[in-house]
C-alpha positions, 0 to 999 in steps of 0.5 A, a space after each residue: 536499492 535495498 534487497 528487503 526479503 519477501 517473506 517474513 519469517 513471522 507473519 505480521 499481526 495487527 493492528 497495521 497500517 498501510 500506506 500505497 502509492 500508485 504510480 502509472 507512466 506519465 502520458 505523452 501530452 502530459 510531460 511536463 506535468 505530474 497530475 493525479 491519475 483519474 482514469 482506470 484502473 480504480 484506486 479500490 481495485 488496486 488496494 484490493 489486489 495489493 491487499 490479496 497479494 500480501 495475504 500469508 505472506 506479510 500477514 494472516 489475514 488483511 483483516 489486521 489492517 485498520 487504516 489505509 492510505 492510498 494515492 494514484 499518480 502520474 510519474 516519470 519512474 512507474 511503480 507501486 510503493 508499499 509501506 506497511 507498519 505494525 501499530 503497538 496497541 495500547 491497552 484499553 483503561 476503564 475510568 
């Protein structure tokens, strides 16, 4: 496993695209199936938690995030994957 620094020298600045993948332990009665996780905690609460935790660590303000893709599933390996990308903003051109 690669070791990534937690703190950036400079905080990211917008626009930012965020992908969140929340994986929960598979219930004993569903061991042979990977399923979506339709129970608590709510996906919107998980997203908000991650956004709040990363403020002042990866970015100054979560307002920089313009796009979020998120999923909540069961998996053999419970974890949370966070992928954040800085997007190059093209200058606005009037015609």
